[in-house]
C-alpha positions in Angstrom: 0.0 0.0 0.0 1.4 3.4 -1.0 1.9 6.2 1.5 -0.8 8.2 -0.3 -3.3 5.4 0.2 -2.3 5.0 3.8 -2.9 8.7 4.4 -6.2 8.6 2.6 -7.3 5.5 4.6 -6.3 7.3 7.9 -8.2 10.4 6.9 -11.3 8.3 6.1 -11.0 6.5 9.5 -10.7 9.8 11.3 -13.7 11.3 9.6 -15.7 8.1 10.3 -14.7 8.3 14.0 -15.8 12.0 14.2 -19.1 11.3 12.5 -19.7 8.3 14.8 -18.8 10.3 17.9 -21.2 13.1 16.8 -24.0 10.7 16.3 -23.5 8.9 19.6 -23.3 12.2 21.5 -26.2 13.8 19.6 -29.4 14.2 21.5 -32.9 14.3 20.3 -35.1 17.1 21.3 -38.4 16.3 23.0 -41.4 16.6 20.6 -44.3 18.4 22.1 -46.5 18.5 19.0 -46.5 15.8 16.3 -49.2 17.4 14.2 -46.8 18.5 11.5 -45.2 15.0 11.3 -48.5 13.2 11.2 -50.2 15.5 8.7 -47.3 15.9 6.3 -48.3 14.9 2.8 -45.7 12.4 1.6 -45.4 10.3 -1.6 -46.5 6.7 -1.8 -44.7 4.2 -4.0 -47.3 4.7 -6.7 -46.9 8.5 -6.7 -50.0 9.4 -4.7 -49.9 11.6 -1.6 -50.6 10.3 2.0 -50.1 11.5 5.5 -48.6 9.2 8.2 -51.8 9.7 10.3 -53.6 7.5 7.8 -51.6 4.5 9.1 -51.8 5.0 12.8 -52.3 2.0 15.0 -52.7 1.8 18.8 -48.9 2.3 19.0 -47.0 3.5 16.0 -43.3 3.6 15.3 -42.3 6.2 12.7 -38.8 5.4 11.4 -36.8 7.8 9.2 -34.4 6.0 6.9 -32.5 6.1 3.6 -31.4 3.4 1.2 -27.7 4.4 1.6 -27.9 4.3 5.5 -26.3 1.0 6.6 -27.8 1.0 10.2 -31.2 1.7 8.6 -30.9 -1.4 6.4 -29.7 -3.5 9.4 -32.7 -2.7 11.6 -35.4 -3.2 8.9 -35.5 -7.0 9.0 -36.1 -6.7 12.8 -38.8 -4.2 12.2 -40.5 -6.5 9.7 -40.4 -9.4 12.1 -41.8 -7.5 15.0 -44.4 -5.8 12.8 -45.6 -9.3 11.6 -45.7 -10.6 15.2 -47.5 -7.5 16.7 -49.7 -5.9 14.0 -52.7 -8.0 15.2 -52.3 -6.2 18.5 -52.5 -2.8 16.9 -48.7 -2.1 16.6 -47.8 -0.2 13.4 -44.6 0.7 11.8 -44.4 3.5 9.2 -41.1 4.1 7.3 -40.4 7.5 6.0 -37.7 7.4 3.4 -35.4 10.2 2.6 -35.3 8.8 -0.9 -37.6 8.6 -3.9 -39.7 5.5 -4.5 -37.7 4.4 -7.6 -34.6 4.2 -5.4 -36.1 2.7 -2.3 -38.7 0.3 -3.5 -36.3 -2.2 -5.1 -34.4 -2.4 -1.9 -37.6 -2.9 0.2 -38.8 -5.6 -2.2 -35.5 -7.4 -2.0 -35.6 -7.4 1.8 -39.3 -8.5 2.0 -40.3 -5.3 3.8 -44.1 -4.8 3.7 -44.9 -2.4 6.5 -46.1 1.0 5.1 -43.4 3.3 3.7 -43.8 6.8 2.6 -41.3 9.0 0.7 -40.3 12.4 2.0 -37.5 12.9 -0.5 -35.9 16.4 0.0 -38.4 17.5 2.7 -37.4 14.6 4.9 -34.6 16.4 6.7 -36.9 19.3 7.6 -39.5 16.8 8.8 -36.9 15.0 11.0 -35.9 18.4 12.5 -39.5 19.2 13.3 -39.8 15.7 14.8 -37.0 16.2 17.4 -33.9 15.3 15.3 -31.9 18.6 14.8 -28.8 16.9 13.5 -30.5 15.0 10.7 -28.7 11.8 11.4 -30.4 8.4 10.6 -31.9 6.1 11.5 -34.3 8.2 13.6 -37.4 6.8 15.2 -40.3 8.2 17.1 -42.8 6.0 19.0 -46.3 7.5 19.4 -49.6 6.5 20.8 -52.9 6.5 19.0 -53.5 10.2 19.9 -50.2 11.3 18.5 -48.4 11.7 21.8 -44.7 10.8 21.8 -43.8 7.9 24.0 -40.1 7.6 23.1 -37.6 8.6 20.5 -34.2 7.2 19.4 -31.5 8.5 17.2 -29.5 5.5 15.9 -30.1 1.8 15.3 -32.8 0.1 17.3 -32.2 -3.4 18.7 -34.6 -6.1 19.7 -35.0 -5.4 23.4 -36.0 -1.8 22.6 -38.3 -2.7 19.7 -40.0 -5.3 21.9 -40.7 -2.8 24.6 -41.9 -0.3 22.1 -44.3 -2.8 20.5 -45.9 -2.9 24.0 -46.1 0.9 24.1 -43.3 1.3 26.7 -40.4 3.7 26.7 -37.1 1.9 26.8 -34.2 2.6 29.2 -30.9 1.3 27.9 -28.8 -0.7 30.4 -25.5 1.0 31.2 
Protein backbone atom coordinates (compact mmCIF):
# COMPACT_ATOMS: atom_id res chain seq x y z
CA UNK A 1 0.00 0.00 0.00
CA UNK A 2 1.42 3.36 -1.00
CA UNK A 3 1.92 6.18 1.49
CA UNK A 4 -0.75 8.20 -0.31
CA UNK A 5 -3.27 5.36 0.15
CA UNK A 6 -2.30 5.02 3.82
CA UNK A 7 -2.88 8.73 4.37
CA UNK A 8 -6.23 8.57 2.58
CA UNK A 9 -7.28 5.53 4.63
CA UNK A 10 -6.25 7.27 7.87
CA UNK A 11 -8.21 10.39 6.89
CA UNK A 12 -11.32 8.33 6.12
CA UNK A 13 -10.99 6.52 9.47
CA UNK A 14 -10.69 9.83 11.33
CA UNK A 15 -13.73 11.30 9.58
CA UNK A 16 -15.74 8.12 10.28
CA UNK A 17 -14.73 8.31 13.95
CA UNK A 18 -15.78 11.97 14.19
CA UNK A 19 -19.13 11.26 12.54
CA UNK A 20 -19.71 8.27 14.83
CA UNK A 21 -18.84 10.32 17.91
CA UNK A 22 -21.16 13.12 16.81
CA UNK A 23 -24.03 10.70 16.26
CA UNK A 24 -23.45 8.93 19.57
CA UNK A 25 -23.34 12.22 21.46
CA UNK A 26 -26.22 13.80 19.56
CA UNK A 27 -29.38 14.18 21.54
CA UNK A 28 -32.92 14.27 20.34
CA UNK A 29 -35.15 17.14 21.33
CA UNK A 30 -38.44 16.28 23.02
CA UNK A 31 -41.36 16.62 20.63
CA UNK A 32 -44.32 18.44 22.11
CA UNK A 33 -46.46 18.49 18.98
CA UNK A 34 -46.49 15.75 16.32
CA UNK A 35 -49.19 17.35 14.18
CA UNK A 36 -46.75 18.50 11.46
CA UNK A 37 -45.20 15.03 11.25
CA UNK A 38 -48.51 13.18 11.23
CA UNK A 39 -50.22 15.49 8.73
CA UNK A 40 -47.28 15.87 6.30
CA UNK A 41 -48.30 14.91 2.77
CA UNK A 42 -45.71 12.38 1.57
CA UNK A 43 -45.45 10.28 -1.55
CA UNK A 44 -46.54 6.66 -1.77
CA UNK A 45 -44.75 4.15 -4.00
CA UNK A 46 -47.33 4.74 -6.73
CA UNK A 47 -46.91 8.53 -6.67
CA UNK A 48 -50.00 9.44 -4.66
CA UNK A 49 -49.94 11.59 -1.55
CA UNK A 50 -50.64 10.33 1.99
CA UNK A 51 -50.07 11.50 5.52
CA UNK A 52 -48.60 9.23 8.21
CA UNK A 53 -51.75 9.73 10.29
CA UNK A 54 -53.61 7.54 7.77
CA UNK A 55 -51.61 4.54 9.06
CA UNK A 56 -51.78 5.01 12.82
CA UNK A 57 -52.33 1.99 15.03
CA UNK A 58 -52.65 1.79 18.80
CA UNK A 59 -48.88 2.26 19.04
CA UNK A 60 -46.97 3.51 16.00
CA UNK A 61 -43.26 3.56 15.30
CA UNK A 62 -42.30 6.18 12.71
CA UNK A 63 -38.84 5.44 11.36
CA UNK A 64 -36.84 7.83 9.17
CA UNK A 65 -34.41 5.99 6.91
CA UNK A 66 -32.51 6.12 3.61
CA UNK A 67 -31.39 3.39 1.23
CA UNK A 68 -27.74 4.43 1.62
CA UNK A 69 -27.90 4.26 5.47
CA UNK A 70 -26.29 0.99 6.63
CA UNK A 71 -27.78 1.04 10.18
CA UNK A 72 -31.21 1.70 8.62
CA UNK A 73 -30.86 -1.38 6.43
CA UNK A 74 -29.68 -3.50 9.39
CA UNK A 75 -32.71 -2.69 11.55
CA UNK A 76 -35.35 -3.20 8.85
CA UNK A 77 -35.52 -7.04 9.04
CA UNK A 78 -36.10 -6.74 12.81
CA UNK A 79 -38.81 -4.16 12.21
CA UNK A 80 -40.47 -6.48 9.71
CA UNK A 81 -40.38 -9.45 12.11
CA UNK A 82 -41.83 -7.47 15.03
CA UNK A 83 -44.41 -5.83 12.76
CA UNK A 84 -45.62 -9.27 11.57
CA UNK A 85 -45.74 -10.55 15.15
CA UNK A 86 -47.45 -7.52 16.71
CA UNK A 87 -49.66 -5.95 14.02
CA UNK A 88 -52.70 -7.95 15.17
CA UNK A 89 -52.28 -6.18 18.53
CA UNK A 90 -52.45 -2.76 16.85
CA UNK A 91 -48.71 -2.09 16.58
CA UNK A 92 -47.84 -0.20 13.40
CA UNK A 93 -44.58 0.74 11.76
CA UNK A 94 -44.37 3.53 9.20
CA UNK A 95 -41.12 4.05 7.34
CA UNK A 96 -40.39 7.53 6.03
CA UNK A 97 -37.68 7.36 3.40
CA UNK A 98 -35.36 10.24 2.60
CA UNK A 99 -35.34 8.75 -0.91
CA UNK A 100 -37.64 8.63 -3.86
CA UNK A 101 -39.74 5.49 -4.50
CA UNK A 102 -37.73 4.45 -7.56
CA UNK A 103 -34.59 4.23 -5.42
CA UNK A 104 -36.09 2.70 -2.28
CA UNK A 105 -38.74 0.28 -3.54
CA UNK A 106 -36.34 -2.23 -5.14
CA UNK A 107 -34.40 -2.39 -1.87
CA UNK A 108 -37.58 -2.86 0.18
CA UNK A 109 -38.79 -5.57 -2.20
CA UNK A 110 -35.45 -7.42 -2.04
CA UNK A 111 -35.62 -7.38 1.77
CA UNK A 112 -39.27 -8.45 1.97
CA UNK A 113 -40.30 -5.28 3.82
CA UNK A 114 -44.08 -4.80 3.65
CA UNK A 115 -44.93 -2.39 6.47
CA UNK A 116 -46.10 0.99 5.10
CA UNK A 117 -43.40 3.26 3.72
CA UNK A 118 -43.83 6.85 2.60
CA UNK A 119 -41.33 9.02 0.75
CA UNK A 120 -40.30 12.43 2.03
CA UNK A 121 -37.50 12.95 -0.48
CA UNK A 122 -35.94 16.40 0.02
CA UNK A 123 -38.41 17.50 2.71
CA UNK A 124 -37.42 14.59 4.95
CA UNK A 125 -34.58 16.41 6.67
CA UNK A 126 -36.86 19.30 7.63
CA UNK A 127 -39.51 16.84 8.81
CA UNK A 128 -36.94 15.05 10.98
CA UNK A 129 -35.90 18.36 12.53
CA UNK A 130 -39.54 19.20 13.31
CA UNK A 131 -39.80 15.72 14.85
CA UNK A 132 -36.97 16.18 17.35
CA UNK A 133 -33.86 15.34 15.31
CA UNK A 134 -31.95 18.60 14.83
CA UNK A 135 -28.78 16.93 13.49
CA UNK A 136 -30.53 15.05 10.66
CA UNK A 137 -28.74 11.76 11.38
CA UNK A 138 -30.36 8.42 10.61
CA UNK A 139 -31.91 6.15 11.48
CA UNK A 140 -34.25 8.17 13.63
CA UNK A 141 -37.41 6.76 15.21
CA UNK A 142 -40.34 8.23 17.09
CA UNK A 143 -42.82 6.05 18.99
CA UNK A 144 -46.29 7.55 19.35
CA UNK A 145 -49.60 6.49 20.83
CA UNK A 146 -52.92 6.49 18.95
CA UNK A 147 -53.49 10.16 19.92
CA UNK A 148 -50.15 11.27 18.45
CA UNK A 149 -48.38 11.71 21.79
CA UNK A 150 -44.69 10.83 21.82
CA UNK A 151 -43.84 7.88 24.04
CA UNK A 152 -40.14 7.62 23.13
CA UNK A 153 -37.55 8.65 20.54
CA UNK A 154 -34.25 7.19 19.36
CA UNK A 155 -31.46 8.51 17.18
CA UNK A 156 -29.52 5.51 15.92
CA UNK A 157 -30.11 1.85 15.28
CA UNK A 158 -32.80 0.07 17.29
CA UNK A 159 -32.15 -3.42 18.65
CA UNK A 160 -34.58 -6.15 19.65
CA UNK A 161 -35.03 -5.37 23.40
CA UNK A 162 -35.98 -1.79 22.63
CA UNK A 163 -38.29 -2.68 19.75
CA UNK A 164 -40.02 -5.34 21.85
CA UNK A 165 -40.65 -2.78 24.61
CA UNK A 166 -41.87 -0.27 22.05
CA UNK A 167 -44.29 -2.77 20.50
CA UNK A 168 -45.88 -2.93 23.96
CA UNK A 169 -46.09 0.88 24.09
CA UNK A 170 -43.32 1.27 26.68
CA UNK A 171 -40.42 3.70 26.69
CA UNK A 172 -37.08 1.90 26.80
CA UNK A 173 -34.23 2.60 29.18
CA UNK A 174 -30.90 1.31 27.88
CA UNK A 175 -28.85 -0.66 30.36
CA UNK A 176 -25.54 1.04 31.17
